[in-house]
C-alpha positions in Angstrom: 171.6 217.6 152.2 172.0 216.8 148.5 168.9 216.2 146.5 168.1 212.8 145.1 167.9 212.7 141.3 165.5 209.9 141.2 162.9 208.1 143.3 161.8 204.5 143.5 158.4 203.7 142.1 157.1 200.2 141.6 155.8 199.3 138.2 152.6 197.8 139.7 151.8 201.0 141.7 148.5 201.4 140.0 147.5 197.9 141.2 147.7 199.2 144.8 144.3 199.5 146.5 144.9 203.1 147.5 145.8 204.0 143.9 142.7 202.2 142.7 140.5 204.2 145.1 142.1 207.4 144.0 141.6 206.5 140.4 137.9 206.2 141.1 137.5 209.7 142.5 136.0 212.6 140.4 139.2 214.5 140.4 141.4 211.4 140.1 143.8 212.7 137.4 144.6 215.9 139.3 144.9 214.0 142.6 147.3 211.4 141.2 149.5 214.1 139.6 149.7 215.9 142.9 150.8 212.7 144.6 153.6 212.2 142.1 154.6 215.9 142.5 154.8 215.3 146.3 157.0 212.2 145.8 159.4 214.1 143.4 159.5 217.1 145.8 160.4 214.8 148.7 163.2 213.2 146.7 164.5 216.6 145.7 164.5 217.9 149.3 165.9 214.6 150.6 164.6 215.5 154.0 163.3 212.2 155.1 159.9 212.8 153.6 159.3 216.0 155.7 158.1 219.0 153.6 160.0 222.0 155.0 160.9 225.2 153.3 163.6 225.7 155.9 164.4 224.6 159.4 161.5 226.7 160.8 158.9 227.0 158.1 156.8 224.0 156.9 155.1 224.0 153.5 151.4 224.9 153.7 148.6 223.8 151.3 148.7 227.3 149.8 152.4 227.1 149.2 152.1 223.6 147.7 149.3 224.8 145.4 151.6 227.6 144.1 154.5 225.3 143.6 152.4 222.6 141.9 150.5 225.2 139.8 147.2 223.6 140.8 144.0 225.2 142.2 144.0 225.4 146.0 140.7 223.5 146.4 142.2 220.5 144.4 145.4 220.5 146.4 143.4 220.6 149.7 141.2 217.7 148.4 144.3 215.7 147.5 146.1 216.4 150.8 143.0 215.5 152.8 142.5 212.3 150.8 146.2 211.3 151.2 145.9 211.8 155.0 142.8 209.7 155.2 144.5 206.9 153.3 147.6 207.1 155.5 149.8 208.2 152.6 150.8 211.4 154.4 150.7 212.6 158.0 150.7 216.0 159.7 153.2 216.4 162.5 153.8 219.7 164.1 151.9 221.4 161.2 154.3 219.8 158.7 153.3 217.3 156.0 155.2 214.1 156.1 155.3 210.9 154.0 155.5 208.1 156.5 158.5 205.6 156.2 159.9 207.6 153.3 163.5 206.5 153.8 162.4 202.9 154.3 160.4 202.7 151.1 162.9 204.8 149.0 166.0 203.2 150.5 168.0 206.4 150.4 171.2 204.7 151.4 170.9 202.4 148.4 170.2 205.3 146.1 173.3 207.1 147.4 175.3 203.9 146.9 174.0 203.6 143.3 174.9 207.2 142.7 178.4 206.6 143.9 178.8 203.5 141.8 177.6 205.3 138.8 180.0 208.2 139.5 182.9 205.7 139.8 181.9 203.9 136.6 181.7 207.2 134.7 185.1 208.3 136.1 186.6 204.9 135.1 185.2 205.2 131.6 186.6 208.7 131.2 190.0 207.6 132.4 190.0 204.7 130.0 189.1 207.0 127.1 191.8 209.4 128.1 194.4 206.6 128.1 193.3 205.4 124.7 193.4 208.9 123.2 196.9 209.5 124.5 198.4 206.1 123.6 198.3 205.8 119.8 196.6 208.5 117.8 195.4 206.7 114.7 193.1 208.6 112.3 192.2 205.4 110.6 190.0 202.3 111.2 190.5 200.0 114.1 191.9 197.2 111.9 194.4 199.6 110.3 195.3 201.0 113.7 196.1 197.5 114.9 198.5 197.1 111.9 200.4 200.2 112.9 203.0 201.0 115.5 204.6 204.2 116.6 208.2 204.3 117.7 208.8 207.3 120.0 212.1 208.0 118.3 211.2 207.1 114.7 208.4 207.4 112.2 205.2 205.3 112.3 205.7 201.7 111.3 203.1 200.5 108.8 203.2 196.7 109.0 200.6 196.2 106.3 202.6 198.3 103.9 205.7 196.1 104.4 203.6 192.9 103.8 202.0 194.4 100.7 205.5 195.4 99.4 206.7 191.8 99.9 203.7 190.3 98.2 203.9 192.7 95.3 207.6 192.3 94.6 208.3 188.7 95.6 205.7 187.0 93.5 207.8 183.8 93.1 208.0 183.3 96.9 205.2 182.1 99.3 202.6 184.8 99.8 202.0 186.3 103.3 198.3 186.1 104.2 198.3 187.2 107.9 200.1 189.5 110.3 201.1 187.7 113.4 202.7 189.2 116.5 206.0 187.5 115.7 206.0 189.1 112.2 205.2 192.5 113.7 208.1 192.1 116.1 210.5 191.1 113.2 209.4 194.0 111.0 209.8 196.5 113.9 213.3 195.1 114.7 214.4 195.5 111.1 212.8 198.9 110.8 215.1 200.1 113.6 218.1 199.4 111.2 216.8 199.7 107.7 214.8 202.2 105.8 211.7 201.5 103.7 213.8 201.8 100.5 216.2 199.2 101.8 213.3 196.8 102.5 212.2 197.3 98.8 215.8 196.7 97.6 216.1 193.5 99.7 212.8 192.2 98.4 213.8 193.0 94.8 217.1 191.1 95.2 215.3 188.1 96.7 212.9 188.0 93.8 215.8 188.1 91.3 217.8 185.4 93.1 217.4 181.9 91.5 218.9 180.3 94.6 216.3 181.9 96.9 213.5 180.8 94.5 214.5 177.1 94.6 217.4 176.7 92.2 219.5 174.9 94.7 220.4 171.3 95.6 217.8 171.1 98.3 214.9 172.4 96.3 214.4 175.0 99.0 213.0 178.5 98.6 213.0 181.5 101.0 209.9 183.0 102.5 209.0 186.2 104.3 209.9 185.0 107.8 213.3 183.8 106.6 214.0 187.1 104.9 213.0 189.1 108.1 215.7 187.4 110.2 218.5 189.9 110.9 221.4 187.9 109.4 219.4 186.8 106.3 218.2 190.4 105.6 221.7 191.6 105.7 223.1 188.9 103.4 220.4 189.3 100.8 220.9 193.1 100.8 224.7 192.6 100.5 224.2 190.5 97.4 225.3 187.1 98.8 222.4 185.4 97.0 222.7 187.3 93.7 222.9 185.1 90.6 226.5 184.3 89.5 227.2 185.8 86.1 228.7 183.3 83.5 231.3 184.4 80.9 229.6 184.9 77.6 231.7 183.8 74.6 230.9 185.8 71.5 231.0 184.6 67.9 234.0 186.9 67.3 235.9 185.2 70.2 235.1 181.7 68.8 236.4 182.8 65.3 239.7 184.1 66.8 240.2 180.8 68.7 239.6 178.8 65.6 242.2 180.9 63.6 244.7 180.5 66.4 244.3 176.7 66.4 244.9 176.6 62.6 248.1 178.7 62.9 249.5 176.4 65.6 249.1 173.4 63.3 251.8 174.8 60.9 254.4 175.7 63.5 257.3 173.1 63.5 257.8 171.4 66.8 260.6 172.8 68.9 260.2 176.4 67.6 259.1 178.9 70.1 257.8 182.4 69.4 
């Protein structure tokens, strides 16, 4: 039978009348220690409170004195006192603690052991799953801002947000990383590289239209840019500023000279 790793002892054990009487005896310290040694031995043997070396040999007072490392006369005094107080009995020359299983509730102890074993096993399984899921050698907050695609490199969501905030200073700043934003970043990361993200943000910052120079006084934001169609159009240059033709001073001078020459040409003559 497996040994019990603990025994049940009430916190008010020293308020018991028998313990009070033991505490008043001349050798009270040694006697009380022997009593607790008996309790621990009974729990270790887990034999219903019967002290047996094996199926045929019961422990004698000499054997207990040797095991407890106490003088034989003290052990005999303690055993005799315990028997008088009804704390132990001698049945077929074997020392027995009466009602051991009733007071110790062995079934309950075994149940607690099993519950503890299951709890430890569940905790270990949980730790194993956590260690195998996402290996992040950074803080918990940073780990939450990361994702690992089995077919691609690690996605650093915070890095993308920082890139947007650093480049698109004219657009509304992003202050939080929501699940919808993580989803959008992950979707775009499946198509575009990090350099393309940077290029798109740079084009958005340079675009007057996206910064509000339009008839609706509207400006783009991070969520708008992360939409698939919008990301592609910005990257393709659809929102780039339209370049106006610049007329130089030399061109103006040539135009003026041409107008003067036309004034001296008689009507009806063609060159």
